[in-house]
N, C-alpha and C positions, 0 to 999 in steps of 0.2 A: 814281710808276709802279706802286708796290705794288697799287693799286686796278685798274690798269688791267692788270697780269699775273693777277691773282686773277681778273677778270672774265672775260679770255681762257681761262685754263685751266679755269674753273668752266662754259665754253659745252659743250654736249654736242658740237658740230660738232668742237671740239678735242680728239681723241681721247688719252686718258691712255693711255700706253704705246706709243703711234706718234708723236705730236706733241710729248708731253712725258712726262717722268716725275720722279719725288720721289727724291731721295737723304738718306739720313741718313749724316752724315758724322762722324770723331772727331779729336781733336787730333792733329796731325802727319802726317796723312793728306794724300797729294798728290791735289789735286782736278783740276788740269792739269798738264801740263808743256811748258815752251818747246820750241817745234819741231815737236811732235805737228801733223799736219793734223787738224782736225776741222770739224764743220759745226753745233755747237750754241751756245747762248749760256746765260747760269746766271743766276738769279736767287735770292739769299740770303733765306729765310724765317727762319732764325735761326742764330746762331754769327757768329765771327769769323775771317777768312782773310787771309792775307798775301800780296801780289804780288810776285814778285822775278823779277830778270833777271839772265841770265849777261853778265859785263863781261869783254872780254880787256883787260888792262893793257899786258901785254908778252907777247913770242912763248912763254912757258910759263908766264905767271904771270896765272892767272883768279880772279875772285871771283865769289861769287852776292851780290847785293845787295837789299834789300827796298826798293820804291819805292812802297808804299802798303799800307795797312789797308784791308778792307772789312767790312761789318756788314748787318745787318738792312735789307731794302729795296735792298740795292744789286745792281747788274746788272754781270755781266763776260762776257769772250767775245765781245762784239758784232762783233768782225771777222770772226766765222764767220758773221754774220747771213744772208746771201743765197747764200754758197757755200762749199765747204769751203776752209778758209784754214790757214795755218799759224799755230800759236798764239804769238804775240809775249812771252808772260811764263808763269812759272810760278804756280801759285796752292795755298798749302800752308794746312791747318786751323791755326788757333790754339787754338780751342776745340772740343768737340762741336757738332753743329748739323745744319741740314737746308736743302737748297736745291732748286731747280727747274731741272732741265735741258731746255732748250727747242730742239727742231730748227729749225734757221734756215730751211730751206726750208719746212718745213711753215707756221711762223710768217708768211712771205711769202705764202704762198697764203693762207692764212686773213685777213690783213690787206688782202690785195686785194680779196677776198671782202667785206669788211667796213670799206668806207673811212672811216666816220668815227672807227672805232677804231684805224684805220691811221695815218691824220692825227694823232690824240692820241698813240699811241705814238712815232711819228716826231718829234713836237714836243717829245714830253718826252726822246726820245733825244738829240736835237741839245742839249738844254739841259745833260744828262750829259757829251755829249763837249766842249762848249764851256768848260764847268768843269774838265774833265780837261785840255784844253788849255791854260788859263790856267793852272793849277796847274803843269803841265808847263814854261811858258814861265817862271814865277816861280822855279822850280828852276835851270833853264839860267842865268838872270840871275845867282843866287845862287852858281851853281858857276862862271861867268864872272868875276865879280868877286873871289872867292877865288883863281881861279888868276892873275888880272892882279896882285893884291896879293902872291902867294908869287912870282910871279916878279918884279916888281918889287923885293922885299926881296932875292931873291938876285942882281939884276943892279943894285944901287942907282946905279949912274949912267948905266946905259943907258935911254934913253926906251923905253917900249912901242911908242908909233906914231911914226913917223918920216914927214915929208912927204915925198911923191917928187916 
C-alpha cells in the first residue's frame, strides 16, 4: 500500500493541501476521536499509534480499551473513504511520527480517473480489511471461550447449552 499511496500523493493531479496533507504528531497526541464526523483517511509514514474504543460495561461504568497498534505503512480511517462518516475508534500517538491525511472524496475522484490505480488500491484495501476482519473474529472467539469458561466455573452444575 505504501508504494501505491506515495505514487498517488506524488502525482501533480492529486494536489497537496487540497487532496492531502502531511501531519507531524507527538507522543500522546490524539489523532482522531471516536464519534467525530470526518471524511478523511490516514496513512502512517513514521511512528506508532494506538487504536482504542469506548466500552460501556454497566450503566455508569465505562472503559476505554486499546484494540490494536498501528505503525509505518498502516492505513486507518477507511470508513470515511467515500463520504463523511462517524469515527468508530480513537487513535492516539504512542511515539512521535508523521502521517498523511487523505481527503476521501478527492481520493475517490482520483481513483475514478485512474482506474488501474483504483483497482490496485481497492484490491490492497480489501486485503487489509479482510485481515482486520479475521483478527476481529479471532478475538471474538477468544472472548467467547473466556466468557463460557468463566460462566461454567460460576455455574458448575448448570449446562451452558440446553437442548430445546
